[in-house]
C-alpha positions as CSV (number, residue, x, y, z in Angstrom):
1,M,-47.1,-45.1,-13.3
2,T,-49.3,-42.4,-11.8
3,A,-47.9,-39.1,-10.5
4,M,-48.0,-38.5,-6.8
5,P,-50.2,-35.6,-5.7
6,H,-48.4,-32.4,-4.4
7,T,-50.9,-31.9,-1.6
8,A,-48.6,-33.7,0.9
9,N,-45.8,-31.1,0.4
10,I,-48.1,-28.1,0.5
11,A,-48.8,-28.5,4.2
12,A,-45.1,-28.1,4.9
13,L,-44.8,-24.6,3.2
14,P,-44.6,-21.6,5.5
15,D,-47.6,-19.2,5.7
16,I,-47.4,-15.8,4.1
17,R,-49.0,-13.3,6.4
18,R,-49.6,-9.6,6.1
19,L,-47.7,-7.6,8.7
20,D,-49.7,-5.6,11.1
21,E,-49.7,-1.8,10.8
22,R,-47.6,-1.3,14.0
23,T,-44.8,-3.6,12.8
24,V,-44.8,-2.0,9.4
25,N,-44.4,1.5,10.9
26,R,-41.5,0.3,13.1
27,I,-39.7,-1.2,10.1
28,A,-40.2,1.9,8.1
29,A,-39.1,4.0,11.0
30,G,-35.7,2.2,11.0
31,E,-35.0,3.8,7.6
32,V,-35.9,7.3,8.5
33,V,-34.8,7.5,12.2
34,E,-31.5,5.9,12.5
35,R,-30.3,7.8,15.5
36,P,-31.3,11.0,17.5
37,A,-29.5,13.2,14.9
38,S,-31.9,11.7,12.2
39,A,-34.9,12.8,14.2
40,V,-33.5,16.2,14.8
41,K,-32.8,16.6,11.0
42,E,-36.4,15.6,10.1
43,L,-38.0,17.9,12.7
44,V,-35.9,20.9,12.0
45,E,-36.4,20.5,8.2
46,N,-40.2,20.5,8.9
47,S,-39.8,23.7,10.9
48,I,-37.8,25.4,8.0
49,D,-40.5,24.3,5.5
50,A,-43.1,25.9,7.9
51,G,-41.4,29.2,7.4
52,A,-39.9,29.5,10.9
53,G,-37.7,32.5,11.7
54,R,-36.4,30.8,14.9
55,I,-35.8,27.2,15.8
56,D,-34.8,26.0,19.2
57,V,-33.6,22.5,19.8
58,V,-33.1,20.8,23.2
59,L,-31.4,17.4,23.6
60,E,-31.0,15.5,26.9
61,D,-28.8,12.4,27.2
62,G,-27.7,12.8,23.6
63,G,-31.4,12.7,22.5
64,R,-32.1,9.3,24.1
65,T,-34.2,10.9,26.9
66,L,-35.5,14.0,25.2
67,I,-35.6,15.7,21.8
68,Q,-37.5,19.0,21.7
69,V,-37.9,21.2,18.7
70,T,-39.7,24.5,19.0
71,D,-40.4,26.9,16.1
72,D,-42.4,30.0,15.3
73,G,-43.6,28.8,11.9
74,C,-47.1,28.7,10.4
75,G,-48.4,26.0,12.8
76,M,-51.3,23.7,12.4
77,V,-55.0,23.7,13.3
78,R,-56.8,20.9,15.3
79,E,-58.0,19.1,12.2
80,Q,-54.5,18.8,10.7
81,L,-52.9,17.1,13.7
82,P,-54.2,13.6,13.3
83,L,-53.2,13.6,9.6
84,A,-49.7,15.0,10.4
85,V,-48.8,11.9,12.4
86,E,-50.0,9.5,9.8
87,R,-47.7,7.8,7.4
88,H,-47.3,9.4,3.9
89,A,-49.4,12.4,4.8
90,T,-47.8,15.8,3.8
91,S,-48.7,19.3,2.7
92,K,-45.5,19.6,0.6
93,L,-46.3,17.5,-2.5
94,K,-48.6,19.2,-5.0
95,N,-50.7,16.7,-7.0
96,G,-48.2,13.9,-6.4
97,D,-45.4,15.6,-8.4
98,L,-42.1,14.0,-7.5
99,V,-40.2,16.0,-10.1
100,H,-40.6,19.6,-9.0
101,I,-39.8,19.2,-5.3
102,E,-39.1,22.6,-3.6
103,A,-39.5,21.7,0.1
104,L,-36.9,19.9,2.3
105,G,-39.4,17.3,3.3
106,F,-42.0,15.6,1.1
107,R,-42.3,11.9,2.0
108,G,-44.7,12.4,4.9
109,E,-42.8,9.8,7.1
110,A,-41.0,11.7,9.8
111,L,-43.6,12.2,12.5
112,A,-45.2,8.8,11.9
113,S,-41.8,7.1,12.1
114,I,-40.7,8.9,15.3
115,G,-44.1,8.3,16.9
116,A,-43.7,4.6,16.1
117,V,-40.5,4.1,18.2
118,A,-40.9,6.8,20.9
119,R,-43.3,8.8,23.0
120,M,-44.1,11.9,21.0
121,N,-46.2,14.9,21.8
122,V,-47.0,17.5,19.0
123,T,-48.3,20.9,20.1
124,S,-49.2,23.5,17.6
125,R,-51.0,26.8,17.1
126,A,-51.6,28.2,13.6
127,Q,-50.7,31.7,12.9
128,G,-53.8,33.9,13.6
129,S,-55.5,31.2,15.6
130,D,-56.6,31.8,19.2
131,A,-56.1,28.3,20.5
132,A,-53.3,25.7,20.5
133,W,-53.9,21.9,20.3
134,S,-51.8,18.9,21.2
135,I,-51.8,15.3,20.0
136,R,-49.9,12.4,21.7
137,V,-48.4,9.4,19.9
138,E,-46.9,6.5,21.9
139,G,-45.4,3.5,20.2
140,G,-47.6,4.1,17.2
141,Q,-50.8,4.5,19.3
142,V,-52.4,7.9,18.5
143,D,-54.6,9.8,21.0
144,A,-57.3,12.3,20.2
145,P,-56.2,16.0,20.0
146,A,-56.5,18.0,23.2
147,P,-56.4,21.7,24.1
148,A,-53.0,23.1,25.0
149,A,-51.1,26.3,25.7
150,L,-48.5,27.6,23.2
151,G,-47.7,30.7,21.2
152,A,-47.9,30.7,17.5
153,G,-45.8,27.9,16.0
154,T,-45.1,24.2,16.8
155,C,-43.4,22.4,19.6
156,I,-42.6,18.7,19.2
157,D,-41.5,16.8,22.3
158,V,-39.9,13.3,21.7
159,R,-39.1,11.2,24.8
160,D,-37.6,7.8,25.3
161,L,-36.5,7.4,21.7
162,F,-36.4,3.7,20.5
163,Y,-38.2,2.5,23.7
164,A,-40.5,0.5,21.3
165,T,-37.5,-1.0,19.5
166,P,-35.1,-2.0,22.2
167,A,-32.7,-3.7,19.7
168,R,-31.9,-0.3,18.2
169,L,-30.9,1.1,21.7
170,K,-28.0,-1.4,21.8
171,F,-26.5,0.3,18.7
172,M,-26.6,3.9,20.0
173,K,-23.3,5.5,20.8
174,T,-22.5,7.5,23.9
175,A,-24.5,10.6,24.8
176,R,-21.6,12.8,23.8
177,T,-21.2,11.2,20.4
178,E,-24.9,11.4,19.6
179,Y,-25.0,15.0,20.7
180,A,-22.1,15.8,18.4
181,Q,-23.9,14.2,15.5
182,A,-27.0,16.3,16.2
183,T,-24.8,19.4,16.4
184,D,-23.3,18.7,13.0
185,V,-26.8,18.3,11.5
186,L,-27.9,21.6,12.9
187,R,-24.7,23.4,11.8
188,R,-25.3,22.2,8.2
189,L,-28.9,23.4,8.2
190,A,-27.9,26.7,9.7
191,M,-25.3,27.2,6.9
192,A,-28.0,26.6,4.3
193,H,-30.5,29.0,5.9
194,P,-28.8,32.1,7.2
195,D,-32.1,34.0,7.5
196,T,-33.2,31.6,10.3
197,A,-32.0,31.7,13.9
198,F,-30.9,28.4,15.5
199,T,-30.1,27.3,19.0
200,L,-29.1,24.0,20.5
201,S,-29.1,23.2,24.2
202,D,-28.4,20.2,26.4
203,G,-31.0,21.3,28.9
204,R,-28.5,23.2,31.0
205,R,-26.7,25.5,28.6
206,V,-26.8,26.6,25.0
207,T,-24.0,24.9,23.1
208,F,-24.7,26.2,19.6
209,R,-26.2,29.5,18.5
210,A,-26.6,31.1,15.1
211,E,-28.2,34.4,14.8
212,P,-30.1,35.3,11.6
213,V,-28.4,37.3,8.9
214,A,-30.9,40.1,8.0
215,N,-29.5,41.1,4.6
216,L,-28.5,38.2,2.4
217,V,-26.2,40.3,0.0
218,G,-22.5,40.7,-0.3
219,N,-20.6,38.7,2.3
220,A,-23.6,38.0,4.5
221,R,-23.4,34.2,3.8
222,L,-19.7,34.3,4.7
223,E,-20.6,36.0,8.0
224,R,-22.9,33.1,8.8
225,L,-20.3,30.6,7.8
226,A,-17.7,32.4,10.0
227,A,-20.1,32.3,12.9
228,I,-20.2,28.6,12.6
229,L,-16.8,27.6,11.2
230,G,-14.8,30.3,13.0
231,R,-13.1,33.5,12.1
232,E,-10.1,31.7,10.7
233,F,-12.3,30.3,7.9
234,R,-13.4,33.8,7.0
235,D,-9.8,35.0,6.8
236,N,-8.7,32.1,4.6
237,A,-11.7,31.6,2.4
238,L,-11.9,32.1,-1.3
239,E,-15.3,33.2,-2.8
240,I,-16.7,30.7,-5.3
241,L,-19.2,32.0,-7.9
242,A,-19.9,30.3,-11.2
243,E,-22.8,29.6,-13.6
244,R,-23.3,27.2,-16.5
245,E,-26.3,26.0,-18.4
246,G,-28.8,27.0,-15.7
247,L,-26.7,25.7,-12.8
248,R,-25.4,28.2,-10.2
249,L,-22.6,27.5,-7.8
250,E,-21.6,29.8,-5.0
251,G,-19.9,29.5,-1.6
252,F,-16.5,29.7,0.0
253,A,-13.5,27.4,-0.1
254,G,-10.4,27.5,2.1
255,L,-6.9,28.0,0.8
256,P,-4.9,24.7,0.4
257,T,-2.7,25.6,3.3
258,Y,-5.8,25.9,5.5
259,S,-6.7,22.2,5.4
260,R,-7.8,19.3,7.7
261,G,-6.9,15.7,8.2
262,N,-10.4,14.5,7.2
263,A,-13.3,15.5,5.0
264,Q,-15.7,16.2,7.8
265,H,-15.3,20.0,7.2
266,Q,-16.7,19.9,3.7
267,Y,-20.3,21.1,3.5
268,L,-22.2,20.6,0.3
269,F,-25.8,21.8,-0.4
270,V,-28.1,21.3,-3.3
271,N,-31.1,23.7,-3.5
272,G,-30.6,24.4,0.2
273,R,-30.5,20.7,1.1
274,P,-27.4,19.4,3.0
275,V,-26.2,16.3,1.1
276,K,-23.3,13.9,1.4
277,D,-22.7,12.8,-2.2
278,R,-19.8,10.9,-3.7
279,L,-19.9,12.7,-6.9
280,L,-19.6,16.1,-5.2
281,A,-16.9,14.9,-2.9
282,G,-15.0,13.5,-5.8
283,A,-15.2,16.8,-7.7
284,V,-13.7,18.6,-4.7
285,R,-10.9,16.1,-4.5
286,G,-10.2,16.5,-8.2
287,A,-10.1,20.3,-7.9
288,Y,-7.6,20.2,-5.1
289,Q,-5.5,17.3,-6.2
290,D,-2.6,19.5,-7.4
291,Y,-2.4,21.4,-4.1
292,L,-2.9,18.9,-1.3
293,A,-1.4,15.7,-0.1
294,R,-3.7,12.7,-0.3
295,D,-4.2,12.7,3.5
296,R,-5.2,16.4,3.6
297,H,-8.7,17.8,2.9
298,P,-9.9,21.3,2.2
299,V,-12.4,23.2,4.3
300,L,-15.3,24.5,2.2
301,A,-19.1,25.2,2.0
302,L,-20.6,25.0,-1.5
303,F,-24.2,25.8,-2.5
304,L,-25.4,24.4,-5.8
305,E,-28.7,25.7,-7.2
306,V,-30.2,23.6,-10.0
307,P,-33.6,23.4,-11.7
308,A,-36.0,21.1,-9.7
309,D,-36.2,18.6,-12.6
310,F,-32.4,18.4,-12.9
311,V,-32.0,16.6,-9.6
312,D,-33.7,13.6,-8.0
313,V,-33.8,13.9,-4.2
314,N,-36.1,10.8,-3.8
315,V,-33.2,8.4,-3.6
316,H,-33.2,7.4,0.0
317,P,-35.6,8.1,2.9
318,A,-32.9,10.1,4.7
319,K,-32.7,12.4,1.6
320,A,-28.9,12.8,2.0
321,E,-28.1,11.4,-1.4
322,V,-29.2,12.9,-4.7
323,R,-28.9,12.0,-8.4
324,F,-28.3,14.5,-11.2
325,R,-29.6,14.3,-14.7
326,D,-26.1,15.3,-16.0
327,A,-23.5,14.4,-13.4
328,G,-20.6,15.4,-15.7
329,L,-21.9,19.0,-16.0
330,V,-22.1,19.3,-12.2
331,R,-18.7,17.9,-11.7
332,G,-17.2,20.1,-14.4
333,L,-18.8,23.2,-12.9
334,I,-17.4,22.5,-9.4
335,V,-13.9,21.6,-10.5
336,S,-13.6,24.6,-12.8
337,A,-15.0,27.1,-10.2
338,L,-12.7,25.8,-7.5
339,R,-9.6,25.8,-9.7
340,H,-10.4,29.3,-11.0
341,A,-10.6,30.6,-7.4
342,L,-7.4,28.9,-6.4
343,A,-5.6,30.4,-9.4
344,E,-6.9,33.9,-8.5
345,A,-5.4,33.4,-5.0
346,G,-2.0,33.6,-6.5
347,H,0.8,33.2,-3.9
348,R,-1.5,33.7,-1.0
349,A,-1.1,31.4,2.0
350,A,-3.3,30.8,5.0
351,T,-3.1,33.3,7.9
352,T,-2.9,30.3,10.2
353,V,0.6,29.6,9.0
354,A,1.9,32.8,10.7
355,G,-0.1,32.0,13.8
356,A,1.4,28.5,14.0
357,A,4.8,30.0,13.7
358,L,4.2,32.5,16.4
359,G,2.7,29.8,18.6
360,A,5.9,27.8,18.2
361,F,7.8,30.4,20.3
362,R,7.7,29.4,24.0
363,T,9.5,32.0,26.0
364,E,9.1,30.0,29.2
365,E,10.9,27.1,27.6
366,R,14.0,29.0,26.3
367,P,17.1,27.7,28.0
368,A,19.4,30.2,29.6
369,L,22.4,31.0,27.4
370,P,25.6,29.4,28.8
371,W,27.5,32.5,29.5
372,T,30.7,31.7,31.3
373,R,30.8,35.3,32.7
374,A,27.6,34.4,34.6
375,K,29.9,32.7,37.1
376,E,32.0,35.8,37.6
377,P,31.2,39.0,39.5
378,L,29.1,41.5,37.5
379,P,31.3,44.0,35.7
380,S,31.3,47.6,36.8
381,A,29.6,50.4,34.8
382,A,33.0,51.7,33.7
383,A,34.0,48.2,32.4
384,V,30.8,48.0,30.4
385,N,31.4,51.4,28.8
386,R,34.9,50.3,27.8
387,L,33.5,47.2,26.2
388,F,31.1,49.2,24.1
389,E,33.8,51.6,23.1
390,A,35.9,48.6,21.9
391,E,33.0,47.2,19.9
392,R,32.0,50.3,18.0
393,P,34.3,50.0,15.0
394,Y,33.0,46.5,14.3
395,A,29.3,47.4,14.9
396,A,29.6,50.3,12.5
397,A,31.0,47.9,9.8
398,G,28.2,45.4,10.4
399,L,30.8,42.7,11.5
400,G,31.0,40.7,14.7
401,E,34.7,40.4,15.1
402,G,36.1,41.4,18.5
403,T,33.1,40.2,20.4
404,Q,34.6,37.7,22.8
405,Y,31.7,36.5,24.9
406,G,33.4,33.3,26.1
407,F,30.9,30.6,25.1
408,E,31.4,27.3,26.9
409,A,32.9,24.5,25.0
410,G,30.7,21.6,24.0
411,T,27.5,23.6,24.0
412,G,27.2,23.7,20.2
413,L,27.3,27.5,20.2
414,A,30.2,29.3,18.6
415,A,31.5,32.8,19.0
416,P,30.6,35.1,16.1
417,S,33.2,35.2,13.4
418,A,33.8,37.1,10.2
419,P,31.4,36.1,7.4
420,D,32.5,34.0,4.5
421,M,32.9,36.5,1.6
422,A,33.3,33.9,-1.1
423,G,30.0,33.2,-2.9
424,L,29.3,30.4,-5.3
425,S,30.2,30.8,-8.9
426,G,31.4,34.3,-8.4
427,Q,28.1,35.4,-6.8
428,P,28.1,37.3,-3.5
429,S,27.5,35.1,-0.5
430,A,24.1,35.0,1.2
431,V,25.5,36.8,4.2
432,D,27.2,39.5,2.0
433,A,24.0,39.8,0.0
434,G,22.1,40.5,3.2
435,M,24.5,43.2,4.2
436,V,24.2,44.9,0.8
437,E,20.4,45.0,1.0
438,A,20.5,46.2,4.5
439,S,22.7,49.1,3.6
440,G,20.1,50.4,1.2
441,G,21.1,48.7,-2.1
442,G,18.6,46.9,-4.3
443,P,14.8,47.3,-4.5
444,Q,12.9,48.7,-1.6
445,P,10.9,46.3,0.6
446,D,7.5,47.9,-0.1
447,A,7.9,47.4,-3.8
448,F,6.8,43.8,-3.8
449,P,4.3,41.7,-1.8
450,L,7.0,39.2,-0.7
451,G,9.5,41.9,-0.1
452,T,13.2,41.9,-0.9
453,A,15.8,39.3,0.1
454,R,17.9,40.2,3.1
455,G,19.8,37.0,3.6
456,Q,19.7,33.2,3.8
457,V,19.6,31.0,6.9
458,H,21.1,27.6,7.1
459,A,21.3,27.6,3.3
460,T,17.6,26.6,3.3
461,Y,15.5,29.6,4.2
462,I,15.3,33.0,2.6
463,I,14.7,36.0,4.8
464,A,12.9,38.9,3.0
465,Q,11.8,42.2,4.4
466,T,8.4,43.6,3.5
467,A,6.9,47.0,4.1
468,D,5.4,45.9,7.4
469,G,7.2,42.7,8.4
470,I,9.3,39.8,7.3
471,V,8.8,36.8,5.1
472,I,10.6,33.4,5.6
473,V,10.6,31.3,2.5
474,D,11.4,27.6,2.2
475,Q,13.5,27.8,-0.9
476,H,13.0,24.1,-1.9
477,A,9.3,24.0,-1.3
478,A,8.8,27.3,-3.2
479,H,10.9,26.3,-6.2
480,E,9.2,22.9,-6.3
481,R,5.8,24.6,-6.9
482,L,7.3,26.8,-9.5
483,V,8.8,23.9,-11.5
484,Y,5.6,21.9,-11.1
485,E,3.5,24.8,-12.6
486,R,5.9,25.1,-15.5
487,M,5.5,21.4,-16.2
488,K,1.7,21.6,-16.1
489,T,1.8,24.5,-18.5
490,A,4.0,22.5,-20.9
491,L,1.6,19.5,-20.7
492,D,-1.4,21.7,-21.5
493,A,0.4,23.3,-24.4
494,E,2.0,20.2,-25.9
495,G,-0.3,17.5,-24.7
496,V,0.6,14.3,-22.9
497,K,3.4,12.5,-24.7
498,R,2.8,8.8,-25.3
499,Q,5.1,5.8,-25.1
500,A,4.2,2.8,-27.2
501,L,4.6,-0.6,-25.5
502,L,7.0,-3.0,-27.0
503,M,4.6,-5.8,-26.1
504,P,1.0,-4.6,-25.9
505,E,-0.6,-5.8,-22.6
506,V,-3.9,-7.5,-22.4
507,V,-6.0,-6.8,-19.3
508,D,-8.9,-9.0,-18.3
509,L,-11.9,-7.3,-16.7
510,D,-15.5,-8.1,-16.2
511,G,-17.8,-7.2,-19.1
512,D,-19.3,-4.0,-17.5
513,A,-15.9,-2.6,-16.5
514,A,-14.5,-3.2,-20.0
515,A,-17.5,-1.5,-21.6
516,R,-17.1,1.5,-19.4
517,L,-13.5,1.9,-20.4
518,L,-14.3,1.4,-24.1
519,D,-17.0,4.2,-23.9
520,R,-14.2,6.6,-22.8
521,L,-11.5,5.7,-25.4
522,D,-11.2,9.3,-26.6
523,D,-10.9,10.8,-23.1
524,L,-8.3,8.2,-22.2
525,A,-6.3,8.8,-25.4
526,D,-6.2,12.5,-24.5
527,L,-4.5,11.5,-21.3
528,G,-2.0,9.4,-23.2
529,L,-3.5,5.9,-22.6
530,V,-4.5,4.1,-25.8
531,L,-6.8,1.1,-25.4
532,E,-8.6,-1.2,-27.8
533,A,-11.2,-3.9,-27.3
534,F,-9.8,-7.4,-27.1
535,G,-12.6,-9.9,-27.1
536,E,-15.3,-10.0,-24.4
537,G,-14.3,-8.6,-21.0
538,A,-10.8,-7.6,-22.0
539,V,-8.9,-4.6,-23.4
540,V,-5.4,-4.4,-24.9
541,V,-3.1,-1.4,-24.0
542,R,-1.1,-0.1,-26.9
543,E,0.4,3.1,-25.5
544,V,0.8,4.7,-22.0
545,P,1.7,8.2,-20.9
546,A,5.5,8.7,-21.2
547,L,5.6,10.4,-17.8
548,L,4.6,7.2,-16.1
549,G,7.6,5.3,-17.2
550,D,7.7,1.7,-16.2
551,C,4.4,1.4,-14.4
552,D,1.9,-1.3,-13.5
553,V,-0.2,-1.1,-16.6
554,A,-2.8,-3.7,-15.6
555,G,-3.2,-2.1,-12.2
556,L,-3.7,1.3,-13.7
557,V,-6.4,0.1,-16.1
558,R,-8.2,-1.7,-13.3
559,D,-8.1,1.4,-11.1
560,L,-9.5,3.4,-13.9
561,A,-12.4,1.0,-14.4
562,D,-13.2,1.0,-10.7
563,E,-13.1,4.8,-10.6
564,L,-15.4,5.1,-13.6
565,T,-17.8,2.9,-11.7
566,E,-17.7,5.1,-8.6
567,F,-17.3,8.6,-10.0
568,G,-17.9,8.4,-13.7
569,E,-14.5,10.1,-14.2
570,T,-10.9,9.0,-15.0
571,L,-9.3,10.4,-11.9
572,S,-6.6,7.8,-11.3
573,L,-4.7,8.5,-14.5
574,K,-4.8,12.3,-13.9
575,E,-3.6,11.8,-10.3
576,K,-0.8,9.5,-11.3
577,L,0.3,12.0,-13.9
578,G,0.1,14.7,-11.3
579,E,2.2,12.6,-8.9
580,V,4.8,12.0,-11.5
581,C,5.0,15.7,-12.3
582,G,5.3,16.5,-8.6
583,T,8.1,13.9,-8.2
584,M,10.0,15.3,-11.1
585,A,9.5,18.9,-9.9
586,C,10.8,17.9,-6.4
587,H,14.0,16.4,-7.9
588,G,14.5,19.3,-10.3
589,S,14.1,22.0,-7.7
590,V,16.6,24.0,-5.7
591,R,17.6,21.7,-2.9
592,A,17.8,22.6,0.8
593,G,21.4,23.3,1.7
594,R,22.3,25.2,-1.5
595,R,23.6,28.7,-0.9
596,L,21.9,31.3,-3.1
597,G,23.0,34.8,-4.2
598,V,20.9,37.8,-3.7
599,E,19.9,37.9,-7.3
600,E,18.8,34.3,-7.2
601,M,16.8,34.9,-4.0
602,N,15.0,37.9,-5.4
603,A,14.3,36.1,-8.7
604,L,12.7,33.3,-6.7
605,L,10.5,35.8,-4.8
606,R,9.4,37.6,-8.0
607,E,8.5,34.3,-9.7
608,M,6.5,33.2,-6.6
609,E,4.5,36.5,-6.8
610,A,3.7,35.8,-10.5
611,T,2.9,32.1,-10.2
612,P,-0.5,30.7,-9.1
613,H,-0.7,28.5,-6.0
614,S,2.9,29.4,-5.0
615,G,1.8,29.8,-1.4
616,Q,1.9,26.0,-0.9
617,C,4.0,23.2,-2.3
618,N,2.6,20.2,-4.2
619,H,1.9,18.5,-0.9
620,G,-0.1,21.4,0.6
621,R,2.6,22.6,2.9
622,P,3.2,26.4,3.1
623,T,6.1,27.7,1.1
624,Y,6.5,30.8,3.2
625,V,5.6,32.3,6.5
626,E,4.9,36.0,6.9
627,L,5.3,37.7,10.2
628,K,4.0,41.3,10.6
629,L,6.0,43.8,12.5
630,A,3.3,44.0,15.2
631,D,3.6,40.2,15.8
632,I,7.4,40.4,16.1
633,E,7.1,43.3,18.5
634,K,4.8,41.2,20.7
635,L,7.4,38.5,20.9
636,F,9.8,41.0,22.5
637,G,7.2,42.6,24.7
638,R,7.1,45.8,22.8
639,R,3.3,45.6,22.6
């Protein structure tokens, strides 16, 4: 039996054809220019690489109609313009070295990609040249350079973005959304380059402006950050400065009580390049995990400087992701630097807490007090004098007896009465304690940062007087943080106590996940979790942290494996231990509704002053509010 020839089937195979250059350029442009903000990023980075001292950006219709970027950089001569708009043509890569990259751009794709999907005009005049030249690119078609008028620098005019790829236009958001995205890009670049001036305009008005910081020493970087993020960030920022094995981290991070509902206000930079990296974001989360609830996120700007060969920036055409040669070293540096700064902050809380408290006062919304005498004729001056004479003995004693103001029944307001003099367990009552302090007994208010206790309100809040104001303390939240810090100290000193499982539990995983866990057996054992290999793709759990009690062991192990895949760190177990400590601290703390004596209140204040992070509870809420005397006077119209 003879075999049939295959020639009959060959005719049915599809042809393999080489794509034309224009199609190739448009496909490549989709990776580099995803939206108008992407084009703004590429063009502004080129301006920074050109040494520009000022960069002006104009966007119309969110960048769909016009994107214009003008700078005063080194510029280009006529012969360089045709090369500048070609793919993979750049002046920033020396001898093809992809290891020691010092410029923001280096791939040589930006101008060619933008020109492939839009109508672009590049006008440039080199420093020291007496003439400017312009080149036009429309849908990938390049015209010859022509004379133009321009001062030293470069102006790139991009119109009708994505006109050559109509499908991409369908996925663009509203003009306002696209404009906001471009603003965020420019803000990040302005943070990283404080010596450069930036402006952003919508064609009618300037919506963003960042003036250059002339002297980049001291708090100059903070001043640029304050100009972009606001004065509140400057008032609530902690300085970050750390070095380790050739890596340098600096920047500013907000107090835990100065937080946001999302992570959009976290700005991370590597060698001056804005990045959005999961490793860095995970390190920030790990550093703040003891101080913020899971749905709160810190505000910070961190600048990491590393050797060029330590980081790979050639991961994606957008250059927003990076890879580190030693990711663990970077993560450890960030976590330790942030935690050190938070510890140095002590009991400090955000200034916005007091502002929020003051903002809660709405004088126009206060209901009129239901005085029954308002229905009667106004008393004469002589009657008022007689009333004051009758009240003087009680006022001198600090008591309120004898004041019969006639509150209406059913209003929930009671006439003042004599204070309860019987304290708990033989201690003076909170009201009595407040009178003792007010009469001059006990320590003076200016002796301590949180002042001295003057009384307790609703058996929940401690009122303390400082040298220039008052402090209101949530006794439960404050004591919760103190107990939590004690528990952490005990864990650090004694280690994590383990609990052996009566019946060891076998957890089935895929082969890679099991291997990742087995590579970290020692680290997991330090956290109280003892694992062993159990055949292919499975582990057996022998011991678990005693603090976790009766937990879902299989779920915990699978979470750890997933987290090792994403971050390379065992965060879940640490977080679960932290959550257990927080829960135990909450239940072991002074409860709201318990009356405290003056000694107890002052002892709580003194321990807060000596305990790190006592300005916020374990969930990131403030433990106290400080109101300055000037703020209080404003409430009463004295200022």
